[in-house]
C-alpha positions, 0 to 999 in steps of 0.5 A: 481280063474285063475292062475296068469300068471308069465310075463318073457322078454326075449332076445338073443337067447331065443324064448319065447315071452314077455307074454309066460306063462311058469308056475312055475318051479322047480330047481334040487333037491338040491336047491328044498331041501333048499326051503323045508326043515323045519325051525328050532324052535325060542326061547324066554326066560323068564326074570327069566331064568326059561322057554324057550318058542318054537315056531315052524312052518311047513314051512319057506315059504308061498304059492302064494295062501296066497299071492294072498288074498286080499291086501289094499296098503295104507299110506305105509302100506300093509293090509288085508281088511278081518281082519284089519291086515297086509297082508303079516305076517309070522305066528308060528303054534305051541307053546311048553315049556320047563324048562331050564334044561338038563333033561326037555322035551318039554311040548305041549300048550293045547288049541291052536286054529285049524290051528293056525296062531300065532304072537305077542307073549308077556310074562306077566310081572311076566312071569306066562303067555303068550299072543298071537294073532291068525289070522282067515280069518275074525278077529284077536284074543286074547289068553292067555296061563298060563305058569304052566298049558301049557293051552291056551284060547282065552280071548275074542271074540273082534277083535284086530285091527293090522293095525297100531303097535302092537295090544295090551301090558300087564298091570303090574298087569298081569291081565289084557291087553291093546289093540286096538279093532275093535269097533261095531260103525266103521260099515261096510267098505265104498262103494268105487264109481268107478266114481271120484268125482274130480280130485286129487290136491297136492300143495306146496307154496315154501317149501322144502318137500324133501322125498324119493320114498316111496311105497303105498302112499295114492293117492287120496280122496278114499285112504283117506277114506279106510286108516281111516276106516281100522285104526280106532280103540278102546283102550281097558282095557281087564281083563283075565276075558274078562271084557271090559273098554273102554278108549277114543274115537275111531279113527285111534289109531297108539299105546296104551301103559300102564305106568309102574305102570298101572295107565295110558295109553299113546295113539297116535291118527293118524288125518288128513290132511293126505299126498300123500308125505309120509307115515303114520309115518309122518302123524299128531298125537296127544299123549293122557294120560288117566287114566286106568278107561277111564277117559281123563288126558291131551294132551301133543302135537299135531304134524302137518304133516311132509312133510318138514323135512330137508333131510338126516340121521341126520335130524328130524322133528320139535317139540315133537318126540318119546314119550315113558313111563320111564321104572324105574319109575311108570308113568313118560313120556319123549319125545325128541325135535329138537333145531336145527330145525332137520336141521343137516346143521345148526350149534348148540351146542345143536341139541336134548334135552330129556324131562321128565314129571311126573304124574300127568302131570301138572307141568313143563317138566324137562330137562333130556339130552342135546344132542350135536347130534341127540339122539339115545335112552336110557336104564333106570336103576334107579333113579341114572343110566341111559345110553343115547346114541347119533350118528351123521351119517356123521362122524359116531360118537356114544357117550354114556353117563352115567346120573344120571336122579334125577340130570342130570346136569354132565353126564359122558361119557363111550364110545365115538367111531366110529359107524363103528369101530366093534372091539371096540364095547363094547357090549349092557347092559343086562337087567332084569325085575323090580317089574313092569315088565319093562326092566331095566339095571341089576345093581350090588351094585358094581354100574356095569352092564353086556356087552354082545356082538358079539366080533369083532376081527382080529380073526373073531366074537367071542361073549363075556360077560363083568362086566363094572365098571361104576364108574371107567369105567373098564371092565373085561372079564368074558367069550369069545368064543372059537374055534372051536364053535361059541357061543353067549350069549343069557341070564344071568340065575343067576349072582351070579352063573355065568351061561349064557344061550347060543346058540352053533354051529360049521361048521357042528353043528345047533345051539343049546341052552346050560347052561354054568357055568362060575364058575364050582365047582372044583372036591372033593373027589369022587363028579364030578365037575359040567359040564361047559357046559349043552346042553338043545335043540337038533334041527337036522340039517336042511339038513344033505344031505349037511353035508361036504360042506367046508367053509373057511374065506378069508382074502386079500387086495385091491390094495389100502391097503384096507383088504378085506374079504370073506366066500369061500364054496366049495362042499363036497369032492372037492379037489384042484387036481379036479381043478378050479371051475366055481364060483359065486360071491355074495356081497352087498356094504357097504360104510365107512368113514375110510378105517381102519373100512371097512378092520374090518372082518366080521363074524365067520369061525366057524359058522354052514354051513347055506346054504340059498336058498336066497343068493349065497351059495344055488349054493355051491350045483350045484358044485360052488365055493361060494364067499359069503358075499365078502366084497365090502367096498366104502371109503370116508374118511375126507371129501370126499365121498364114491360115488365119486369113487363108481365104482373104489372101486367097481371093485378093491374088486370084483377083489381081491376076484377073484384073490384071490380064483384063487391064492388059486386054485379054482376058475376059472377066465374064469367061474365067475358069479356074484349076489346080491339082492337090492343094490346087484343088483345095484352093479351087474348091475355096475360091468357087465357094467364097467368091464370084470370080470364075464361071467354073472350076477344076479340081484334081486331086485334093482334100476337101474335109480338113477334120479328115487331117486333123494333126496338120496339112500342108504347112499348118502345124497346129492340130484341129483342136488347137484351132478348129475355126481355121480347119472348118473356114478353111474346108470346102466341105463344110461350106458346101452350101456356098457352091454356086459355081460349076466344079469339076472333079477328078480323082485317082481311085488309088491315091496315096498321097498322105491327106488327099484320100479319095473318100475326100472327093466322094463325100465333097461330091455327095455334100455338093450334091445334096447342097443342089451344087452343079457338080462331076466327079471322075475316079480314074482306076488304078490311079494314084496322085499323079496320073501317069497311064495314056488312057487316064491322061487323054481322059483327064483332059477330054473331062477338063476341055468339055467342062471348060467349053461348056461352062467357060469359053460358051459360058451365058452372059451373067445375071445383072446381080452377078458382080465379077470379083466380089467375095460370095455374100458381099452386096 
């Protein structure tokens, strides 16, 4: 097969032509080592707190050969047509078990397939088994491992269909699985003629159909045929003996979920008419209930195509949505219905209502909850306790209420706060498995729940465990992470004994798992005291050659009084006496409705010095000071919209970060580069267009012309026609003539992220070229919004390092007319 070309478009001082094939390049060894470092295993804990499942991968990356395999891009999906699964999945290649104890050792799970590509890993309801899929070139297989014997075996020769959502789910009997299999009746893939049968026609009859700029949509009748074929599956109940019981008819099955007691299966089927404007998530769908033996019970709803949903994050489709089983009941379905037409602009006392319907599903649905805002989820406990949440994005309002499902008339408000207020986030409730193997609230006899959270504070993040009394609404702190470590709770192993599983790390110590005893027995006589902390995993440092990198959490102010933070990384052995360093600022803007929320500290100074190849942190290995995750808040309080003063706040935040580094004596203000990915790339182009702060910039996979995203972008809720001045001022494309700083753009040529079409970089580069700017565009073959192939990542770092070396580290002295820190155009 012919090796794919890497197209580089170059300007200003470069001699390469637009289609020169320079081949994939490798950066200096310190940068390459970050890409090639072995990934740390991931860990899953069984619900009884007895076992760890350790999932291992050989490498954190794929290869360009894997990315170049056949791929079908339809209905907002990316499929591998050879096996009816996702085309860009990340796989595990080994599984081990370890008992949760200090003396335990890893137990290799036997019976894994050759050259495993494992995914969709699930514990059985009683934790005695582990199911997972193995992906081959031609199909997706289902395996089950027995925990007691640490032995796995293929459950059946049937092929699973993973085109839409998860391909299987355990039944509560622990002896069977509900799966979406590929039926023999589906036959061979349709033969597609290159000769069209006619034109592709779309028509709108006066209805508003505002939608985001989705990628990979259906484009013609051929795409519709392919989507229908590859999405076709048959729901089946597969026993651990391999016996198969079909349930319902084959169709484009989105999901199939058994009821908690295993008596019923809820099936969602996608059907025509399809859409060329929105993705599969808004296609028409039918919700049916079947008995576990395959008999049809009831159709709950048949939802039409949702092309005309009102625009905005607070909008919702009409009709029933979000059908699920109540986790705490044998077989009760609940769903949500918008009562305001789904339109956030319409005044309404009640916007969403949650309904429930018990088996045998012949009665009248029961009204469980009226939401004044948009329903945001429910955590079930029992017949007396459920926690319902609602939110309203435009005001950042979030509510949590205690509802008695048996008598839901008088819900009790537990938490009423701003979603932006990290300092007062009460945490998330801890869950446990009930008799059905479903996760529900871990309730004490005193009507208390356990809450765990990140613990944001002015000191930085300090994760915690609290116990919260639902009746008194009082919270008692059981434990909190203490300096100089960053330790976060993973699972409550035994509440009575006070045993929790945590992940603990420091700046130089790789995260590992520990048993923390919150109630260690005191020392009596000659008997030693019980240890408060016991380490149970010993994952090594992924890149010991980079130990000694210095990290400091900076806190400083913007001129308007907003408090800002950044993580300062300095090379090993660096001392201030060595003088200021060339600097790389890496950031991603965020919108806020209050300056107080924007000022809150994010992150912890005690977290492990993880030097990711993906962010600016990588370049501390090349001798740069790095201002990592510099906060760039865009604030719009009250009736003001954040983006009305986007450029001014952007420049002020970046300048404040640089000024703080200069004050510390570590940042050379005359040699600062800036970079970001996605919205961070958009930020980078704007900073270079509207300030003289930087000597060079790197923008990866960004959007630069907001008229190409006219119905909103990021968190902007206004359309282009409502705020054209904002769209134009914020678009680097519209300000291409202001670009006087060298800009490197990198983009995956198969980017499927909403809004960041590859044409965004292509057209912006052409605009910069037309204005005589110094710019370079690198398209990475087969890569999407996030790059995954080893060859692509190495080349990305090669390009970034070369750009920073030339335009930042070795930049010529600034001319006397240039004033660092001013807005472009200022005198």
